N, C-alpha and C positions, 0 to 999 in steps of 0.2 A: 303238902307235900311234894305232888307231882309239878305244880307252878312255879315252887323254889327252886326245883330242880333244872326246871327249863331257863329262869332266870339265871342262874350260877352258870347251867353249861353257854347262854348267850353271851354273859358278863367275858366268862372263860375263852371264849371262840373270840371275841372282840378283844381282849386283850393281847392274846398269841398274833392275830393277824397284825394289830399296832406294833407291836414288839418284834416280829419278823421283819416287818418294813423298817422299823428303824436299824436292825441290825444290818439289813440289805444295803441301806442309804449312808450307815457310820462309818467316816476312815477307816481304813485299815483294813477292810473288808472285803471280799470277792468283788463286790460288786459298788463300794464306797468310793469309787473313782470320782461320780460327779456331783458331792455333794463338800461343800455348801453351794457348790456353780451347776450353774444349769447352761447346759450345751443348745443356748437357744438365746441368737443374739438379742433379741427383745427385751429379755429379762438380765440380760448379762452387762448392760450400759443402756441408759434412756438418750434416745436421737430425739433432738427437737426441731420443728421445722426449719428447711433451709440450711440443714446442716448435713454437712456429707458424710456416708455411712461406707465406711472401706472393710472390704473382705479381702483375705490375702491366703495365698496357695503357694506353693512350693511346686515346681517343673525340677526335674531330677534329669542332668544328661551323663550316662555315665562314659567315661574316657578311656580309651584303650593306651596302654603302656604309651604308647607313640604319642599322645596328644587327640588322637582322632575322635569326633563325637560321635555317640549312638544315639539310637532313637531318644526323644524326649519324653520323659515319664512324667505325668501327672497324676499324682494317687491321692485318694484321703488319707487325712492325719495316721488315723488307726494302720492304713496300709503300708504305711513307713515309721509304724513301732511310738507314735505319738498319741496322746489324747488329745482332743481337738483344742480345749484350750488351753494344755500347757503348748502348743505349737504357736497358737494366737497369741500367748504372752512370749513367745520367745521372739517372733517377728515384730511385735510392738516395741521390744527391746529395741531391734536391730532398727527400728526405723523411727523411732523417737527423736525427737530434737535434742542436741546437748542443753543441759539446763546450766545449773549452776557448777557444775563438775564435769567438763567437757571431755576429761581425762579418763574420768573414771566411769560417763557413760560408754566411752569408745572402748574400753576394758569388757564391759558389761556385753556391748554388743557383737564382742569379737568372741566372748566365749558362747555367747548363745548361738553364733555361726558355727563356731567348732561343734557344739551340741548335736545341732540340727546336722550338720553333716555327720557325725559320727553313728548319731543314732539310724538315721536313713541308710548310712553304707553299711552299717553292721545287718541293719533287718533286712535290705535287698542283696546281700554279698557282694557287694561293690568296691574295688580297691582304689579306687581315682572317679572321682565324678565333681560336676560343677553344679553347683546347686543357684537356682534361680529365683527369688521371691517377685512373685506377680501380685499385683494389687488390682482390685476393682473398686471403682467408688460410685455410688449412689446417690443421689442428689434427690431430698425429700422438699416437694414443693409444700406451699403452705397451703394447698388445697389436701394434701394428703398422698398426692401422685408421686410414685416413685419411677426412674426413667429406669426402662426396662434393659437389663442385658448390655449393661457398658462394656467396652471393650477390657479384657486382660492385659495391664501393662507392665513389663518388668520395671519394678525400683530399686533391686539390688541382686548382686551376684558374683559369685567366688568361686573358686575351684580347690577342692580338696582331697589332698594325696594322702599315701599311708603315714606322713607323719601326722597330719590331722585326724586321721581315722582310727589309729591305734591307742591305746591308752597309755600311758606312760607309767613304767615300769614302777615297780615299787620297791626304793632302796632299801629298805629294811628288811632283815632275813626272816 
């Protein structure tokens, strides 16, 4: 009888731990932002030898009403109000080459720029800012060696003002 109770307790405990873990990683729960995505580049996409691997980040330059730049801010995605995989996807939308529908791709890139500027502006309390998309390219050699600490290069930039950073009013009452 005691052995059966121990087995039931152990099985219940294991089921509880697994259930709690499923709840934690499920979409829509407080911790479920990372499932089914892992915030680790090795698992998000395979990289073959001699293929460049690119990391992207944002630099924000607050602008005064006269257009004078302030100090450049280089913050982690979470500090700007993004999950890192969301910011990575938006940056990829901006940087991907126009394929079959260049107008649609440009419209998506414009929407991604607006979303980045609006979210970063709201999170940091900025009315006007310059957003600079920087890229760091790693080269993975056949022997597995990776170039260490390549420079961050600006690949795109845009200025966002009050017209971009404020959400449009809903015309319906």
